[in-house]
KEFI-14521 format. One record per atom (N, C-alpha, C): atom name; x, y, z. Coordinates in steps of 0.02 Angstrom, whole numbers. Each point is the difference from the previous one (the first is absolute). Example, Ala and Ser with C-alpha at 12.3 -4.5 7.8 and 13.67 -1.06 7.14 Angstrom:
BEGIN
  atom    east   north      up
     N     660    -284     390
    CA     -45      59       0
     C      45      60       0
     N     -18      53     -36
    CA      42      59       3
     C     -39      55      37
***
This chain:
BEGIN
  atom    east   north      up
     N      42     -59       0
    CA     -42      59       0
     C      44      62       0
     N     -17      46     -42
    CA      35      64      -3
     C     -36      48      47
     N      37      31      45
    CA     -29      49      47
     C      31      67     -16
     N     -43      50     -13
    CA      23      67     -17
     C     -28      50      49
     N      36      53      12
    CA     -24      55      41
     C     -16      58     -47
     N     -59      28       7
    CA     -22      56     -42
     C     -33      51      45
     N      -1      62     -22
    CA     -34      55      34
     C     -60      21     -42
     N     -43      41      29
    CA     -58      25     -35
     C      21      32     -67
     N     -38     -14     -51
    CA      11      23     -69
     C      58     -35     -36
     N      34     -46      33
    CA      50     -41     -34
     C     -35     -61     -28
     N      32     -32     -48
    CA     -34     -56     -33
     C      47     -59     -12
     N     -31     -54     -21
    CA      34     -62     -18
     C     -26     -18     -69
     N      43     -21     -45
    CA     -20     -20     -67
     C      10     -75      -7
     N     -52     -34     -25
    CA       2     -72     -12
     C      -5     -11     -75
     N      51     -31     -29
    CA       0      -9     -72
     C       3      67     -35
     N     -31       3     -57
    CA      -1      62     -40
     C     -63      41       9
     N     -52     -30      32
    CA     -64      34      -3
     C     -41       0      65
     N      31     -17      55
    CA     -36       3      64
     C      39      44      48
     N     -35      48      29
    CA      32      48      46
     C     -42       2      65
     N      34      -8      56
    CA     -32       4      66
     C      27      62      35
     N     -46      43      20
    CA      18      65      30
     C     -23       1      72
     N      43      22      46
    CA     -19       9      69
     C     -39      65       5
     N     -64      -4      16
    CA     -44      58       1
     C      -2      31      69
     N      -4     -42      52
    CA      -7      25      68
     C      21     -54      49
     N      26      22      57
    CA      16     -46      55
     C     -27      31      64
     N     -44     -39      34
    CA     -28      24      63
     C       0     -58      49
     N      39       5      51
    CA       4     -54      49
     C      25     -63     -34
     N     -40     -53       6
    CA      20     -64     -29
     C     -33     -13     -68
     N     -28      52     -31
    CA     -31      -7     -66
     C      39      39     -52
     N       5     -32     -58
    CA      33      31     -57
     C     -50       1     -58
     N      -9      58     -32
    CA     -43       5     -58
     C      45      -3     -62
     N     -18     -45     -45
    CA      38      -9     -61
     C     -42      21     -60
     N      32      31     -48
    CA     -31      12     -65
     C      32     -48     -49
     N     -40     -31     -42
    CA      27     -50     -47
     C     -20      20     -70
     N      51       9     -42
    CA     -11      14     -71
     C      19     -63     -38
     N     -49     -29     -34
    CA      12     -61     -38
     C     -46       0     -61
     N      19     -37     -52
    CA     -43      -5     -59
     C     -68     -30      20
     N     -51      17     -38
    CA     -67     -25      16
     C      -5     -76      -4
     N      43     -32     -38
    CA      -4     -73      -5
     C      36     -36      57
     N      28      38      47
    CA      33     -30      59
     C     -48       7      59
     N     -20     -57      28
    CA     -44       1      58
     C      39      19      62
     N     -29      45      40
    CA      31      20      63
     C     -54      -8      54
     N      14     -43      50
    CA     -48     -13      54
     C      36      -1      66
     N     -36      17      53
    CA      26     -13      67
     C       5     -76       7
     N      47     -24      40
    CA      13     -72       4
     C     -63     -39      21
     N     -37      26      48
    CA     -59     -37      23
     C     -53      -5     -55
     N      -6      51     -42
    CA     -47      -3     -56
     C      26     -49     -52
     N      64       1     -14
    CA      30     -47     -47
     C     -12     -72      22
     N      10     -14      65
    CA     -11     -68      26
     C     -73     -20      -7
     N     -47      46      12
    CA     -72     -15     -10
     C     -15     -17     -73
     N      30      38     -46
    CA     -10     -13     -71
     C      26     -69     -19
     N      60     -17      25
    CA      29     -65     -15
     C     -43     -57      28
     N     -24       9      61
    CA     -43     -51      31
     C     -64      -9     -40
     N     -30      54     -21
    CA     -61      -3     -40
     C      13     -34     -67
     N      57      13     -30
    CA      18     -32     -63
     C       8     -76       9
     N      31     -20      56
    CA       7     -71      14
     C     -69     -33       9
     N     -45      34      36
    CA     -68     -26       9
     C     -36      -8     -67
     N       9      49     -45
    CA     -33      -3     -65
     C      25     -59     -41
     N      64     -15       4
    CA      28     -56     -37
     C     -29     -66      27
     N      -3      -7      65
    CA     -26     -61      30
     C     -74      -9     -16
     N     -38      53       3
    CA     -72      -5     -12
     C     -17     -13     -73
     N      47      14     -45
    CA     -12     -10     -71
     C      36     -61     -28
     N      24     -44      43
    CA      35     -59     -25
     C     -49     -43     -38
     N      24     -30     -54
    CA     -42     -40     -44
     C      22     -72       4
     N     -47     -44       3
    CA      14     -71      -2
     C      27     -17     -69
     N      60     -28      -4
    CA      32     -15     -64
     C     -42     -49     -41
     N     -28     -51      32
    CA     -41     -48     -36
     C     -61      34     -32
     N     -31      45      37
    CA     -57      37     -27
     C      21      45     -58
     N      58      31       6
    CA      26      42     -54
     C      12     -42     -63
     N      32     -57       8
    CA      12     -45     -58
     C     -65     -22     -32
     N     -50     -16      41
    CA     -64     -21     -27
     C     -31      56     -42
     N       3      61      26
    CA     -28      57     -36
     C      38      14     -65
     N      67      -6       2
    CA      40      11     -61
     C     -15     -53     -52
     N      -6     -62      21
    CA     -14     -55     -47
     C     -69       9     -31
     N     -48      21      40
    CA     -68      10     -26
     C       2      57     -52
     N      40      52      15
    CA       5      56     -46
     C      32     -21     -66
     N      52     -43       3
    CA      34     -24     -61
     C     -45     -44     -42
     N     -46     -34      33
    CA     -44     -46     -35
     C     -65      33     -24
     N      -2      66       3
    CA     -58      37     -25
     C     -56       8      50
     N      11     -18      63
    CA     -52       9      50
     C       1      70      28
     N     -47      15      43
    CA      -4      67      31
     C      44       5      60
***
């Protein structure tokens, strides 16, 4: 892990297109400003973990029985509905 010390209005650059700016520090809280391309998702860790857990649930709930899938594919190849 890289640990850096920054002051208000100083920044950290990640790659070529992500910039993290220290906006404010009050007590044990730090406010960060994040500049990133729109195609880069930026989430608080707890929100990210919730998204990942929901994605795992969606995969499990949509699992398909392979035998049933093969039956449907064979029916489709043979001109059935």
